mmCIF file of the N, C-alpha and C atoms, coordinates in Angstrom:
data_MODEL
# 
_entry.id   MODEL 
# 
loop_
_atom_site.group_PDB 
_atom_site.id 
_atom_site.type_symbol 
_atom_site.label_atom_id 
_atom_site.label_alt_id 
_atom_site.label_comp_id 
_atom_site.label_asym_id 
_atom_site.label_entity_id 
_atom_site.label_seq_id 
_atom_site.pdbx_PDB_ins_code 
_atom_site.Cartn_x 
_atom_site.Cartn_y 
_atom_site.Cartn_z 
_atom_site.occupancy 
_atom_site.B_iso_or_equiv 
_atom_site.pdbx_formal_charge 
_atom_site.auth_seq_id 
_atom_site.auth_comp_id 
_atom_site.auth_asym_id 
_atom_site.auth_atom_id 
_atom_site.pdbx_PDB_model_num 
ATOM 1   N N  . MET A 1 1  ? 109.022 145.751 19.328 1.00 0.00 ? 1  MET A N  1 
ATOM 2   C CA . MET A 1 1  ? 109.062 146.550 18.115 1.00 0.00 ? 1  MET A CA 1 
ATOM 3   C C  . MET A 1 1  ? 107.797 147.400 18.049 1.00 0.00 ? 1  MET A C  1 
ATOM 4   N N  . ALA A 1 2  ? 107.945 148.609 17.555 1.00 0.00 ? 2  ALA A N  1 
ATOM 5   C CA . ALA A 1 2  ? 106.807 149.497 17.373 1.00 0.00 ? 2  ALA A CA 1 
ATOM 6   C C  . ALA A 1 2  ? 105.897 148.939 16.292 1.00 0.00 ? 2  ALA A C  1 
ATOM 7   N N  . HIS A 1 3  ? 104.663 149.439 16.253 1.00 0.00 ? 3  HIS A N  1 
ATOM 8   C CA . HIS A 1 3  ? 103.744 148.964 15.216 1.00 0.00 ? 3  HIS A CA 1 
ATOM 9   C C  . HIS A 1 3  ? 104.254 149.375 13.837 1.00 0.00 ? 3  HIS A C  1 
ATOM 10  N N  . ARG A 1 4  ? 103.813 148.657 12.830 1.00 0.00 ? 4  ARG A N  1 
ATOM 11  C CA . ARG A 1 4  ? 104.227 148.928 11.459 1.00 0.00 ? 4  ARG A CA 1 
ATOM 12  C C  . ARG A 1 4  ? 103.331 149.997 10.846 1.00 0.00 ? 4  ARG A C  1 
ATOM 13  N N  . VAL A 1 5  ? 103.926 150.858 10.052 1.00 0.00 ? 5  VAL A N  1 
ATOM 14  C CA . VAL A 1 5  ? 103.208 151.927 9.367  1.00 0.00 ? 5  VAL A CA 1 
ATOM 15  C C  . VAL A 1 5  ? 102.945 151.472 7.933  1.00 0.00 ? 5  VAL A C  1 
ATOM 16  N N  . ARG A 1 6  ? 101.693 151.509 7.535  1.00 0.00 ? 6  ARG A N  1 
ATOM 17  C CA . ARG A 1 6  ? 101.309 151.136 6.172  1.00 0.00 ? 6  ARG A CA 1 
ATOM 18  C C  . ARG A 1 6  ? 101.569 152.338 5.273  1.00 0.00 ? 6  ARG A C  1 
ATOM 19  N N  . ILE A 1 7  ? 102.723 152.336 4.648  1.00 0.00 ? 7  ILE A N  1 
ATOM 20  C CA . ILE A 1 7  ? 103.234 153.501 3.919  1.00 0.00 ? 7  ILE A CA 1 
ATOM 21  C C  . ILE A 1 7  ? 102.286 153.985 2.830  1.00 0.00 ? 7  ILE A C  1 
ATOM 22  N N  . ASN A 1 8  ? 101.529 153.102 2.226  1.00 0.00 ? 8  ASN A N  1 
ATOM 23  C CA . ASN A 1 8  ? 100.640 153.492 1.132  1.00 0.00 ? 8  ASN A CA 1 
ATOM 24  C C  . ASN A 1 8  ? 99.245  153.893 1.594  1.00 0.00 ? 8  ASN A C  1 
ATOM 25  N N  . LEU A 1 9  ? 98.952  153.719 2.865  1.00 0.00 ? 9  LEU A N  1 
ATOM 26  C CA . LEU A 1 9  ? 97.641  154.066 3.395  1.00 0.00 ? 9  LEU A CA 1 
ATOM 27  C C  . LEU A 1 9  ? 97.697  155.093 4.516  1.00 0.00 ? 9  LEU A C  1 
ATOM 28  N N  . ALA A 1 10 ? 98.891  155.351 5.047  1.00 0.00 ? 10 ALA A N  1 
ATOM 29  C CA . ALA A 1 10 ? 99.046  156.247 6.189  1.00 0.00 ? 10 ALA A CA 1 
ATOM 30  C C  . ALA A 1 10 ? 98.846  157.710 5.798  1.00 0.00 ? 10 ALA A C  1 
ATOM 31  N N  . ASN A 1 11 ? 98.248  158.464 6.718  1.00 0.00 ? 11 ASN A N  1 
ATOM 32  C CA . ASN A 1 11 ? 98.136  159.906 6.519  1.00 0.00 ? 11 ASN A CA 1 
ATOM 33  C C  . ASN A 1 11 ? 99.452  160.552 6.971  1.00 0.00 ? 11 ASN A C  1 
ATOM 34  N N  . PRO A 1 12 ? 99.636  161.849 6.712  1.00 0.00 ? 12 PRO A N  1 
ATOM 35  C CA . PRO A 1 12 ? 100.903 162.495 7.058  1.00 0.00 ? 12 PRO A CA 1 
ATOM 36  C C  . PRO A 1 12 ? 101.302 162.351 8.531  1.00 0.00 ? 12 PRO A C  1 
ATOM 37  N N  . LEU A 1 13 ? 100.359 162.421 9.442  1.00 0.00 ? 13 LEU A N  1 
ATOM 38  C CA . LEU A 1 13 ? 100.713 162.270 10.856 1.00 0.00 ? 13 LEU A CA 1 
ATOM 39  C C  . LEU A 1 13 ? 101.164 160.856 11.171 1.00 0.00 ? 13 LEU A C  1 
ATOM 40  N N  . GLU A 1 14 ? 100.534 159.870 10.575 1.00 0.00 ? 14 GLU A N  1 
ATOM 41  C CA . GLU A 1 14 ? 100.953 158.479 10.776 1.00 0.00 ? 14 GLU A CA 1 
ATOM 42  C C  . GLU A 1 14 ? 102.332 158.237 10.185 1.00 0.00 ? 14 GLU A C  1 
ATOM 43  N N  . LEU A 1 15 ? 102.616 158.831 9.041  1.00 0.00 ? 15 LEU A N  1 
ATOM 44  C CA . LEU A 1 15 ? 103.935 158.692 8.424  1.00 0.00 ? 15 LEU A CA 1 
ATOM 45  C C  . LEU A 1 15 ? 105.020 159.244 9.335  1.00 0.00 ? 15 LEU A C  1 
ATOM 46  N N  . GLN A 1 16 ? 104.702 160.299 10.072 1.00 0.00 ? 16 GLN A N  1 
ATOM 47  C CA . GLN A 1 16 ? 105.682 160.923 10.958 1.00 0.00 ? 16 GLN A CA 1 
ATOM 48  C C  . GLN A 1 16 ? 105.990 160.082 12.189 1.00 0.00 ? 16 GLN A C  1 
ATOM 49  N N  . GLU A 1 17 ? 105.288 158.978 12.369 1.00 0.00 ? 17 GLU A N  1 
ATOM 50  C CA . GLU A 1 17 ? 105.615 158.056 13.453 1.00 0.00 ? 17 GLU A CA 1 
ATOM 51  C C  . GLU A 1 17 ? 106.896 157.274 13.150 1.00 0.00 ? 17 GLU A C  1 
ATOM 52  N N  . LEU A 1 18 ? 107.305 157.265 11.881 1.00 0.00 ? 18 LEU A N  1 
ATOM 53  C CA . LEU A 1 18 ? 108.541 156.584 11.502 1.00 0.00 ? 18 LEU A CA 1 
ATOM 54  C C  . LEU A 1 18 ? 109.736 157.452 11.870 1.00 0.00 ? 18 LEU A C  1 
ATOM 55  N N  . PRO A 1 19 ? 110.775 156.865 12.443 1.00 0.00 ? 19 PRO A N  1 
ATOM 56  C CA . PRO A 1 19 ? 111.974 157.642 12.763 1.00 0.00 ? 19 PRO A CA 1 
ATOM 57  C C  . PRO A 1 19 ? 112.542 158.293 11.507 1.00 0.00 ? 19 PRO A C  1 
ATOM 58  N N  . GLY A 1 20 ? 112.870 159.568 11.613 1.00 0.00 ? 20 GLY A N  1 
ATOM 59  C CA . GLY A 1 20 ? 113.460 160.289 10.495 1.00 0.00 ? 20 GLY A CA 1 
ATOM 60  C C  . GLY A 1 20 ? 112.461 160.875 9.519  1.00 0.00 ? 20 GLY A C  1 
ATOM 61  N N  . VAL A 1 21 ? 111.172 160.644 9.742  1.00 0.00 ? 21 VAL A N  1 
ATOM 62  C CA . VAL A 1 21 ? 110.146 161.200 8.855  1.00 0.00 ? 21 VAL A CA 1 
ATOM 63  C C  . VAL A 1 21 ? 109.454 162.344 9.583  1.00 0.00 ? 21 VAL A C  1 
ATOM 64  N N  . GLY A 1 22 ? 109.673 163.536 9.055  1.00 0.00 ? 22 GLY A N  1 
ATOM 65  C CA . GLY A 1 22 ? 109.031 164.730 9.588  1.00 0.00 ? 22 GLY A CA 1 
ATOM 66  C C  . GLY A 1 22 ? 107.997 165.232 8.602  1.00 0.00 ? 22 GLY A C  1 
ATOM 67  N N  . PRO A 1 23 ? 107.498 166.435 8.808  1.00 0.00 ? 23 PRO A N  1 
ATOM 68  C CA . PRO A 1 23 ? 106.478 166.988 7.909  1.00 0.00 ? 23 PRO A CA 1 
ATOM 69  C C  . PRO A 1 23 ? 106.926 167.047 6.443  1.00 0.00 ? 23 PRO A C  1 
ATOM 70  N N  . ARG A 1 24 ? 108.181 167.413 6.199  1.00 0.00 ? 24 ARG A N  1 
ATOM 71  C CA . ARG A 1 24 ? 108.683 167.510 4.826  1.00 0.00 ? 24 ARG A CA 1 
ATOM 72  C C  . ARG A 1 24 ? 108.672 166.143 4.147  1.00 0.00 ? 24 ARG A C  1 
ATOM 73  N N  . GLU A 1 25 ? 109.175 165.135 4.828  1.00 0.00 ? 25 GLU A N  1 
ATOM 74  C CA . GLU A 1 25 ? 109.230 163.787 4.258  1.00 0.00 ? 25 GLU A CA 1 
ATOM 75  C C  . GLU A 1 25 ? 107.832 163.219 4.055  1.00 0.00 ? 25 GLU A C  1 
ATOM 76  N N  . ALA A 1 26 ? 106.936 163.484 5.008  1.00 0.00 ? 26 ALA A N  1 
ATOM 77  C CA . ALA A 1 26 ? 105.553 163.014 4.873  1.00 0.00 ? 26 ALA A CA 1 
ATOM 78  C C  . ALA A 1 26 ? 104.898 163.644 3.649  1.00 0.00 ? 26 ALA A C  1 
ATOM 79  N N  . GLU A 1 27 ? 105.187 164.918 3.397  1.00 0.00 ? 27 GLU A N  1 
ATOM 80  C CA . GLU A 1 27 ? 104.665 165.607 2.216  1.00 0.00 ? 27 GLU A CA 1 
ATOM 81  C C  . GLU A 1 27 ? 105.212 164.982 0.937  1.00 0.00 ? 27 GLU A C  1 
ATOM 82  N N  . LEU A 1 28 ? 106.501 164.665 0.915  1.00 0.00 ? 28 LEU A N  1 
ATOM 83  C CA . LEU A 1 28 ? 107.094 164.018 -0.261 1.00 0.00 ? 28 LEU A CA 1 
ATOM 84  C C  . LEU A 1 28 ? 106.426 162.676 -0.549 1.00 0.00 ? 28 LEU A C  1 
ATOM 85  N N  . ILE A 1 29 ? 106.172 161.908 0.508  1.00 0.00 ? 29 ILE A N  1 
ATOM 86  C CA . ILE A 1 29 ? 105.545 160.593 0.346  1.00 0.00 ? 29 ILE A CA 1 
ATOM 87  C C  . ILE A 1 29 ? 104.117 160.739 -0.173 1.00 0.00 ? 29 ILE A C  1 
ATOM 88  N N  . THR A 1 30 ? 103.333 161.615 0.450  1.00 0.00 ? 30 THR A N  1 
ATOM 89  C CA . THR A 1 30 ? 101.942 161.745 0.024  1.00 0.00 ? 30 THR A CA 1 
ATOM 90  C C  . THR A 1 30 ? 101.851 162.331 -1.383 1.00 0.00 ? 30 THR A C  1 
ATOM 91  N N  . ARG A 1 31 ? 102.730 163.248 -1.728 1.00 0.00 ? 31 ARG A N  1 
ATOM 92  C CA . ARG A 1 31 ? 102.729 163.807 -3.089 1.00 0.00 ? 31 ARG A CA 1 
ATOM 93  C C  . ARG A 1 31 ? 103.087 162.725 -4.110 1.00 0.00 ? 31 ARG A C  1 
ATOM 94  N N  . PHE A 1 32 ? 104.099 161.910 -3.791 1.00 0.00 ? 32 PHE A N  1 
ATOM 95  C CA . PHE A 1 32 ? 104.480 160.832 -4.709 1.00 0.00 ? 32 PHE A CA 1 
ATOM 96  C C  . PHE A 1 32 ? 103.313 159.870 -4.917 1.00 0.00 ? 32 PHE A C  1 
ATOM 97  N N  . ARG A 1 33 ? 102.662 159.477 -3.825 1.00 0.00 ? 33 ARG A N  1 
ATOM 98  C CA . ARG A 1 33 ? 101.526 158.542 -3.942 1.00 0.00 ? 33 ARG A CA 1 
ATOM 99  C C  . ARG A 1 33 ? 100.425 159.129 -4.817 1.00 0.00 ? 33 ARG A C  1 
ATOM 100 N N  . ALA A 1 34 ? 100.143 160.412 -4.650 1.00 0.00 ? 34 ALA A N  1 
ATOM 101 C CA . ALA A 1 34 ? 99.081  161.055 -5.430 1.00 0.00 ? 34 ALA A CA 1 
ATOM 102 C C  . ALA A 1 34 ? 99.423  161.107 -6.918 1.00 0.00 ? 34 ALA A C  1 
ATOM 103 N N  . GLU A 1 35 ? 100.691 161.303 -7.232 1.00 0.00 ? 35 GLU A N  1 
ATOM 104 C CA . GLU A 1 35 ? 101.110 161.463 -8.620 1.00 0.00 ? 35 GLU A CA 1 
ATOM 105 C C  . GLU A 1 35 ? 101.482 160.156 -9.310 1.00 0.00 ? 35 GLU A C  1 
ATOM 106 N N  . HIS A 1 36 ? 101.984 159.176 -8.545 1.00 0.00 ? 36 HIS A N  1 
ATOM 107 C CA . HIS A 1 36 ? 102.551 157.969 -9.157 1.00 0.00 ? 36 HIS A CA 1 
ATOM 108 C C  . HIS A 1 36 ? 101.960 156.660 -8.647 1.00 0.00 ? 36 HIS A C  1 
ATOM 109 N N  . GLY A 1 37 ? 101.146 156.709 -7.603 1.00 0.00 ? 37 GLY A N  1 
ATOM 110 C CA . GLY A 1 37 ? 100.589 155.482 -7.053 1.00 0.00 ? 37 GLY A CA 1 
ATOM 111 C C  . GLY A 1 37 ? 101.419 154.954 -5.891 1.00 0.00 ? 37 GLY A C  1 
ATOM 112 N N  . PRO A 1 38 ? 101.178 153.710 -5.524 1.00 0.00 ? 38 PRO A N  1 
ATOM 113 C CA . PRO A 1 38 ? 101.806 153.132 -4.333 1.00 0.00 ? 38 PRO A CA 1 
ATOM 114 C C  . PRO A 1 38 ? 103.333 153.057 -4.409 1.00 0.00 ? 38 PRO A C  1 
ATOM 115 N N  . ILE A 1 39 ? 103.950 153.142 -3.262 1.00 0.00 ? 39 ILE A N  1 
ATOM 116 C CA . ILE A 1 39 ? 105.385 152.936 -3.119 1.00 0.00 ? 39 ILE A CA 1 
ATOM 117 C C  . ILE A 1 39 ? 105.587 151.437 -2.939 1.00 0.00 ? 39 ILE A C  1 
ATOM 118 N N  . THR A 1 40 ? 106.463 150.855 -3.750 1.00 0.00 ? 40 THR A N  1 
ATOM 119 C CA . THR A 1 40 ? 106.561 149.396 -3.804 1.00 0.00 ? 40 THR A CA 1 
ATOM 120 C C  . THR A 1 40 ? 107.617 148.786 -2.894 1.00 0.00 ? 40 THR A C  1 
ATOM 121 N N  . GLY A 1 41 ? 108.556 149.558 -2.392 1.00 0.00 ? 41 GLY A N  1 
ATOM 122 C CA . GLY A 1 41 ? 109.583 148.978 -1.532 1.00 0.00 ? 41 GLY A CA 1 
ATOM 123 C C  . GLY A 1 41 ? 110.538 150.027 -0.995 1.00 0.00 ? 41 GLY A C  1 
ATOM 124 N N  . SER A 1 42 ? 111.505 149.566 -0.218 1.00 0.00 ? 42 SER A N  1 
ATOM 125 C CA . SER A 1 42 ? 112.469 150.461 0.434  1.00 0.00 ? 42 SER A CA 1 
ATOM 126 C C  . SER A 1 42 ? 113.288 151.263 -0.561 1.00 0.00 ? 42 SER A C  1 
ATOM 127 N N  . ALA A 1 43 ? 113.675 150.644 -1.679 1.00 0.00 ? 43 ALA A N  1 
ATOM 128 C CA . ALA A 1 43 ? 114.482 151.358 -2.669 1.00 0.00 ? 43 ALA A CA 1 
ATOM 129 C C  . ALA A 1 43 ? 113.698 152.519 -3.266 1.00 0.00 ? 43 ALA A C  1 
ATOM 130 N N  . GLN A 1 44 ? 112.430 152.293 -3.571 1.00 0.00 ? 44 GLN A N  1 
ATOM 131 C CA . GLN A 1 44 ? 111.617 153.368 -4.140 1.00 0.00 ? 44 GLN A CA 1 
ATOM 132 C C  . GLN A 1 44 ? 111.370 154.454 -3.096 1.00 0.00 ? 44 GLN A C  1 
ATOM 133 N N  . LEU A 1 45 ? 111.125 154.066 -1.852 1.00 0.00 ? 45 LEU A N  1 
ATOM 134 C CA . LEU A 1 45 ? 110.937 155.048 -0.783 1.00 0.00 ? 45 LEU A CA 1 
ATOM 135 C C  . LEU A 1 45 ? 112.193 155.896 -0.616 1.00 0.00 ? 45 LEU A C  1 
ATOM 136 N N  . ALA A 1 46 ? 113.364 155.271 -0.675 1.00 0.00 ? 46 ALA A N  1 
ATOM 137 C CA . ALA A 1 46 ? 114.624 156.011 -0.562 1.00 0.00 ? 46 ALA A CA 1 
ATOM 138 C C  . ALA A 1 46 ? 114.760 157.014 -1.695 1.00 0.00 ? 46 ALA A C  1 
ATOM 139 N N  . ALA A 1 47 ? 114.352 156.629 -2.902 1.00 0.00 ? 47 ALA A N  1 
ATOM 140 C CA . ALA A 1 47 ? 114.416 157.545 -4.043 1.00 0.00 ? 47 ALA A CA 1 
ATOM 141 C C  . ALA A 1 47 ? 113.463 158.727 -3.841 1.00 0.00 ? 47 ALA A C  1 
ATOM 142 N N  . VAL A 1 48 ? 112.281 158.463 -3.309 1.00 0.00 ? 48 VAL A N  1 
ATOM 143 C CA . VAL A 1 48 ? 111.305 159.525 -3.049 1.00 0.00 ? 48 VAL A CA 1 
ATOM 144 C C  . VAL A 1 48 ? 111.861 160.513 -2.029 1.00 0.00 ? 48 VAL A C  1 
ATOM 145 N N  . LEU A 1 49 ? 112.500 159.995 -0.998 1.00 0.00 ? 49 LEU A N  1 
ATOM 146 C CA . LEU A 1 49 ? 113.010 160.843 0.080  1.00 0.00 ? 49 LEU A CA 1 
ATOM 147 C C  . LEU A 1 49 ? 114.381 161.434 -0.233 1.00 0.00 ? 49 LEU A C  1 
ATOM 148 N N  . GLY A 1 50 ? 115.065 160.886 -1.227 1.00 0.00 ? 50 GLY A N  1 
ATOM 149 C CA . GLY A 1 50 ? 116.400 161.374 -1.561 1.00 0.00 ? 50 GLY A CA 1 
ATOM 150 C C  . GLY A 1 50 ? 117.444 160.968 -0.548 1.00 0.00 ? 50 GLY A C  1 
ATOM 151 N N  . THR A 1 51 ? 117.209 159.862 0.134  1.00 0.00 ? 51 THR A N  1 
ATOM 152 C CA . THR A 1 51 ? 118.133 159.373 1.149  1.00 0.00 ? 51 THR A CA 1 
ATOM 153 C C  . THR A 1 51 ? 117.951 157.865 1.276  1.00 0.00 ? 51 THR A C  1 
ATOM 154 N N  . THR A 1 52 ? 118.752 157.222 2.078  1.00 0.00 ? 52 THR A N  1 
ATOM 155 C CA . THR A 1 52 ? 118.585 155.793 2.302  1.00 0.00 ? 52 THR A CA 1 
ATOM 156 C C  . THR A 1 52 ? 117.560 155.553 3.396  1.00 0.00 ? 52 THR A C  1 
ATOM 157 N N  . VAL A 1 53 ? 116.968 154.374 3.384  1.00 0.00 ? 53 VAL A N  1 
ATOM 158 C CA . VAL A 1 53 ? 116.056 153.953 4.440  1.00 0.00 ? 53 VAL A CA 1 
ATOM 159 C C  . VAL A 1 53 ? 116.860 153.002 5.319  1.00 0.00 ? 53 VAL A C  1 
ATOM 160 N N  . SER A 1 54 ? 117.061 153.370 6.564  1.00 0.00 ? 54 SER A N  1 
ATOM 161 C CA . SER A 1 54 ? 117.920 152.577 7.436  1.00 0.00 ? 54 SER A CA 1 
ATOM 162 C C  . SER A 1 54 ? 117.332 151.200 7.709  1.00 0.00 ? 54 SER A C  1 
ATOM 163 N N  . GLU A 1 55 ? 118.220 150.264 7.984  1.00 0.00 ? 55 GLU A N  1 
ATOM 164 C CA . GLU A 1 55 ? 117.792 148.903 8.298  1.00 0.00 ? 55 GLU A CA 1 
ATOM 165 C C  . GLU A 1 55 ? 116.956 148.862 9.570  1.00 0.00 ? 55 GLU A C  1 
ATOM 166 N N  . ALA A 1 56 ? 117.135 149.848 10.450 1.00 0.00 ? 56 ALA A N  1 
ATOM 167 C CA . ALA A 1 56 ? 116.351 149.910 11.679 1.00 0.00 ? 56 ALA A CA 1 
ATOM 168 C C  . ALA A 1 56 ? 114.920 150.343 11.406 1.00 0.00 ? 56 ALA A C  1 
ATOM 169 N N  . VAL A 1 57 ? 114.726 151.198 10.395 1.00 0.00 ? 57 VAL A N  1 
ATOM 170 C CA . VAL A 1 57 ? 113.397 151.718 10.080 1.00 0.00 ? 57 VAL A CA 1 
ATOM 171 C C  . VAL A 1 57 ? 112.641 150.765 9.156  1.00 0.00 ? 57 VAL A C  1 
ATOM 172 N N  . SER A 1 58 ? 113.339 150.137 8.247  1.00 0.00 ? 58 SER A N  1 
ATOM 173 C CA . SER A 1 58 ? 112.709 149.296 7.230  1.00 0.00 ? 58 SER A CA 1 
ATOM 174 C C  . SER A 1 58 ? 111.726 148.268 7.796  1.00 0.00 ? 58 SER A C  1 
ATOM 175 N N  . PRO A 1 59 ? 112.032 147.584 8.902  1.00 0.00 ? 59 PRO A N  1 
ATOM 176 C CA . PRO A 1 59 ? 111.059 146.619 9.428  1.00 0.00 ? 59 PRO A CA 1 
ATOM 177 C C  . PRO A 1 59 ? 109.768 147.258 9.957  1.00 0.00 ? 59 PRO A C  1 
ATOM 178 N N  . GLN A 1 60 ? 109.783 148.562 10.181 1.00 0.00 ? 60 GLN A N  1 
ATOM 179 C CA . GLN A 1 60 ? 108.605 149.257 10.698 1.00 0.00 ? 60 GLN A CA 1 
ATOM 180 C C  . GLN A 1 60 ? 107.655 149.685 9.573  1.00 0.00 ? 60 GLN A C  1 
ATOM 181 N N  . ILE A 1 61 ? 108.056 149.443 8.321  1.00 0.00 ? 61 ILE A N  1 
ATOM 182 C CA . ILE A 1 61 ? 107.264 149.887 7.174  1.00 0.00 ? 61 ILE A CA 1 
ATOM 183 C C  . ILE A 1 61 ? 106.575 148.697 6.531  1.00 0.00 ? 61 ILE A C  1 
ATOM 184 N N  . ASP A 1 62 ? 105.285 148.836 6.335  1.00 0.00 ? 62 ASP A N  1 
ATOM 185 C CA . ASP A 1 62 ? 104.492 147.821 5.641  1.00 0.00 ? 62 ASP A CA 1 
ATOM 186 C C  . ASP A 1 62 ? 104.135 148.396 4.272  1.00 0.00 ? 62 ASP A C  1 
ATOM 187 N N  . PHE A 1 63 ? 104.654 147.774 3.214  1.00 0.00 ? 63 PHE A N  1 
ATOM 188 C CA . PHE A 1 63 ? 104.398 148.254 1.857  1.00 0.00 ? 63 PHE A CA 1 
ATOM 189 C C  . PHE A 1 63 ? 103.136 147.640 1.259  1.00 0.00 ? 63 PHE A C  1 
ATOM 190 N N  . GLU A 1 64 ? 102.472 146.768 1.976  1.00 0.00 ? 64 GLU A N  1 
ATOM 191 C CA . GLU A 1 64 ? 101.234 146.161 1.487  1.00 0.00 ? 64 GLU A CA 1 
ATOM 192 C C  . GLU A 1 64 ? 100.059 147.012 1.912  1.00 0.00 ? 64 GLU A C  1 
ATOM 193 N N  . PRO A 1 65 ? 99.006  147.110 1.184  1.00 0.00 ? 65 PRO A N  1 
ATOM 194 C CA . PRO A 1 65 ? 98.846  146.512 -0.131 1.00 0.00 ? 65 PRO A CA 1 
ATOM 195 C C  . PRO A 1 65 ? 99.557  147.371 -1.182 1.00 0.00 ? 65 PRO A C  1 
ATOM 196 N N  . ALA A 1 66 ? 100.383 146.749 -1.965 1.00 0.00 ? 66 ALA A N  1 
ATOM 197 C CA . ALA A 1 66 ? 101.156 147.473 -2.976 1.00 0.00 ? 66 ALA A CA 1 
ATOM 198 C C  . ALA A 1 66 ? 100.297 147.930 -4.129 1.00 0.00 ? 66 ALA A C  1 
ATOM 199 N N  . ASP A 1 67 ? 99.066  147.423 -4.223 1.00 0.00 ? 67 ASP A N  1 
ATOM 200 C CA . ASP A 1 67 ? 98.200  147.801 -5.330 1.00 0.00 ? 67 ASP A CA 1 
ATOM 201 C C  . ASP A 1 67 ? 97.173  148.863 -4.935 1.00 0.00 ? 67 ASP A C  1 
ATOM 202 N N  . ALA A 1 68 ? 97.312  149.413 -3.739 1.00 0.00 ? 68 ALA A N  1 
ATOM 203 C CA . ALA A 1 68 ? 96.364  150.430 -3.277 1.00 0.00 ? 68 ALA A CA 1 
ATOM 204 C C  . ALA A 1 68 ? 97.128  151.567 -2.619 1.00 0.00 ? 68 ALA A C  1 
ATOM 205 N N  . THR A 1 69 ? 96.520  152.696 -2.575 1.00 0.00 ? 69 THR A N  1 
ATOM 206 C CA . THR A 1 69 ? 97.105  153.844 -1.907 1.00 0.00 ? 69 THR A CA 1 
ATOM 207 C C  . THR A 1 69 ? 95.979  154.700 -1.330 1.00 0.00 ? 69 THR A C  1 
ATOM 208 N N  . ALA A 1 70 ? 96.311  155.461 -0.339 1.00 0.00 ? 70 ALA A N  1 
ATOM 209 C CA . ALA A 1 70 ? 95.318  156.325 0.284  1.00 0.00 ? 70 ALA A CA 1 
ATOM 210 C C  . ALA A 1 70 ? 94.910  157.430 -0.679 1.00 0.00 ? 70 ALA A C  1 
ATOM 211 N N  . PRO A 1 71 ? 93.645  157.774 -0.717 1.00 0.00 ? 71 PRO A N  1 
ATOM 212 C CA . PRO A 1 71 ? 93.249  158.909 -1.557 1.00 0.00 ? 71 PRO A CA 1 
ATOM 213 C C  . PRO A 1 71 ? 93.816  160.185 -0.947 1.00 0.00 ? 71 PRO A C  1 
ATOM 214 N N  . GLU A 1 72 ? 94.401  161.002 -1.761 1.00 0.00 ? 72 GLU A N  1 
ATOM 215 C CA . GLU A 1 72 ? 94.966  162.249 -1.271 1.00 0.00 ? 72 GLU A CA 1 
ATOM 216 C C  . GLU A 1 72 ? 93.965  163.373 -1.495 1.00 0.00 ? 72 GLU A C  1 
ATOM 217 N N  . ALA A 1 73 ? 93.756  164.139 -0.472 1.00 0.00 ? 73 ALA A N  1 
ATOM 218 C CA . ALA A 1 73 ? 92.823  165.247 -0.534 1.00 0.00 ? 73 ALA A CA 1 
ATOM 219 C C  . ALA A 1 73 ? 93.567  166.539 -0.259 1.00 0.00 ? 73 ALA A C  1 
ATOM 220 N N  . PRO A 1 74 ? 93.065  167.648 -0.734 1.00 0.00 ? 74 PRO A N  1 
ATOM 221 C CA . PRO A 1 74 ? 93.711  168.921 -0.410 1.00 0.00 ? 74 PRO A CA 1 
ATOM 222 C C  . PRO A 1 74 ? 93.848  169.070 1.093  1.00 0.00 ? 74 PRO A C  1 
ATOM 223 N N  . GLY A 1 75 ? 95.038  169.410 1.531  1.00 0.00 ? 75 GLY A N  1 
ATOM 224 C CA . GLY A 1 75 ? 95.283  169.598 2.952  1.00 0.00 ? 75 GLY A CA 1 
ATOM 225 C C  . GLY A 1 75 ? 95.565  168.317 3.700  1.00 0.00 ? 75 GLY A C  1 
ATOM 226 N N  . ALA A 1 76 ? 95.626  167.186 3.002  1.00 0.00 ? 76 ALA A N  1 
ATOM 227 C CA . ALA A 1 76 ? 95.883  165.896 3.668  1.00 0.00 ? 76 ALA A CA 1 
ATOM 228 C C  . ALA A 1 76 ? 97.297  165.815 4.133  1.00 0.00 ? 76 ALA A C  1 
# 
């Protein structure tokens, strides 16, 4: 299995390591984190992306720490 991506701490390039996550999806994730805080699970991530999170991708996502998120900076 590929390494797990820490969805709440990953930068846009790290987010794009997940299958199906391109620049647009990475932007949606980082914008959501900046405006609303950490993503708490697959259902919330699916809502952010406007699509489902496949069972194949879900094990590659680490939602911990759920109480922290990466600081978003202009151009991040």
